[in-house]
C-alpha positions as CSV (number, residue, x, y, z in Angstrom):
1,M,87.9,80.5,65.7
2,T,90.3,80.6,68.6
3,G,93.3,82.0,66.9
4,E,93.9,78.9,64.8
5,K,94.4,79.4,61.0
6,K,91.8,78.1,58.6
7,K,93.2,75.1,56.7
8,L,93.5,76.1,53.0
9,L,94.0,73.6,50.3
10,P,95.6,74.3,46.9
11,I,93.4,73.8,43.8
12,G,95.1,70.5,42.8
13,E,94.4,68.9,46.2
14,V,90.7,70.1,46.0
15,A,90.3,68.7,42.5
16,H,91.8,65.4,43.6
17,L,89.7,65.2,46.7
18,L,86.5,65.8,44.7
19,G,87.4,63.7,41.6
20,I,87.3,66.7,39.2
21,T,89.9,68.6,37.3
22,T,91.4,71.9,38.2
23,R,90.1,73.2,34.9
24,T,86.5,72.4,36.1
25,I,87.0,74.4,39.3
26,R,88.4,77.4,37.3
27,Y,85.4,77.1,34.9
28,Y,82.9,77.3,37.8
29,E,84.7,80.4,39.0
30,E,84.7,81.9,35.5
31,F,81.0,81.1,35.1
32,G,80.2,82.7,38.4
33,I,78.8,79.8,40.3
34,M,81.9,79.7,42.5
35,A,83.3,82.9,44.2
36,P,86.9,83.8,43.3
37,P,89.2,81.9,45.7
38,Q,91.8,83.3,48.1
39,R,95.2,83.4,46.6
40,L,98.7,83.0,48.0
41,D,101.4,85.5,47.4
42,G,102.4,83.7,44.2
43,G,98.8,83.9,42.9
44,H,98.1,80.2,43.6
45,R,94.4,79.5,44.3
46,V,93.6,78.1,47.8
47,Y,90.3,76.9,49.1
48,A,88.8,76.8,52.6
49,R,86.3,74.2,53.9
50,E,83.4,76.5,52.9
51,D,84.6,76.6,49.3
52,I,84.9,72.8,49.2
53,T,81.4,72.4,50.6
54,R,80.1,74.8,47.9
55,L,81.9,72.7,45.2
56,K,80.3,69.5,46.6
57,F,76.9,71.2,46.4
58,I,77.6,72.3,42.8
59,L,78.6,68.8,41.8
60,K,75.5,67.4,43.4
61,L,73.3,69.8,41.5
62,K,75.1,68.8,38.3
63,E,74.5,65.1,39.1
64,L,70.8,66.0,39.6
65,G,70.7,67.5,36.1
66,L,70.8,71.2,36.7
67,T,72.3,73.3,34.0
68,L,75.1,75.8,34.6
69,R,72.5,78.6,34.0
70,E,70.3,77.2,36.7
71,M,73.2,76.9,39.1
72,Q,74.2,80.5,38.2
73,E,70.7,81.7,39.0
74,L,70.9,80.0,42.4
75,A,74.4,81.4,43.0
76,D,73.1,84.9,42.2
77,L,70.2,84.5,44.6
78,Y,72.6,83.4,47.3
79,R,74.9,86.4,46.7
80,I,71.9,88.7,47.1
81,H,70.4,87.1,50.2
82,Q,73.4,85.3,51.8
83,D,70.9,82.7,53.1
84,T,70.5,79.1,51.8
85,D,66.9,79.1,53.0
86,R,66.1,81.8,50.4
87,I,67.3,79.8,47.5
88,M,65.5,76.5,48.4
89,P,62.1,77.5,47.1
90,R,63.7,78.2,43.7
91,L,65.7,75.0,43.8
92,L,62.5,73.1,44.5
93,Q,60.9,74.7,41.4
94,I,63.9,73.7,39.3
95,L,63.9,70.2,40.6
96,D,60.1,69.9,39.9
97,G,60.7,70.9,36.3
98,H,63.4,68.3,36.0
99,L,61.1,65.6,37.5
100,R,58.4,66.5,34.9
101,H,60.9,66.3,32.1
102,I,62.2,62.9,33.4
103,D,58.6,61.6,33.7
104,G,57.9,62.6,30.1
105,K,61.0,60.7,29.0
106,I,60.0,57.7,31.0
107,S,56.6,57.7,29.3
108,T,58.1,58.1,25.9
109,L,60.6,55.2,26.6
110,G,57.7,53.0,27.8
111,S,55.8,53.6,24.6
112,L,59.0,52.9,22.6
113,R,59.6,49.7,24.5
114,Q,56.1,48.5,23.8
115,E,56.5,49.3,20.1
116,I,59.8,47.4,19.9
117,A,58.4,44.4,21.8
118,G,55.4,44.3,19.4
119,Y,57.7,44.6,16.3
120,R,59.9,41.8,17.7
121,R,56.9,39.6,18.4
122,R,55.7,40.0,14.8
123,I,59.1,39.2,13.4
124,A,59.4,36.1,15.6
125,E,55.9,34.9,14.4
126,I,56.9,35.4,10.8
127,L,60.1,33.4,11.3
128,Q,58.1,30.7,13.0
129,Q,55.6,30.6,10.2
130,D,58.5,30.4,7.6
131,D,60.0,27.5,9.5
132,Q,56.7,25.6,9.4
133,A,55.9,26.4,5.7
134,P,56.9,24.0,2.9
135,T,60.1,24.9,1.2
136,T,58.5,26.4,-1.9
137,D,56.5,28.9,0.1
138,K,59.6,30.5,1.7
139,E,60.1,33.0,-1.2
140,T,57.3,35.3,0.0
141,T,58.0,38.9,1.1
142,H,56.8,40.1,4.5
143,D,55.3,43.3,5.6
144,F,57.0,44.2,8.9
145,R,54.9,47.3,9.7
């Protein structure tokens, strides 16, 4: 930088900018996935552009389904190596695990959908048969299994 000061934003502005609460930012700091911020003389937290970029990354990881523990693991790796290229292989492993988990859920939901559709079809057939049966035959019980 050529003598110009870094622009620092207070926690409230950062929270508003990112659509999160100040409590969320403080929680990420407490949990160790955000470094402690700079503070003004009165103890108020302020954040530089790099801090905001990191928060955006954390929010993206959260959106992708990473747990706080997984994010903490990545943060620890970054603290050790100070190089994002060193955490990317681990991030890929974590994302692959999440993809496998989602694929399993999709498969389970597909099976459930087929089961529900079959059950619905059987009920509709029974109702159609009941509508076509003479009035005296409508007192029968049905096996919906």
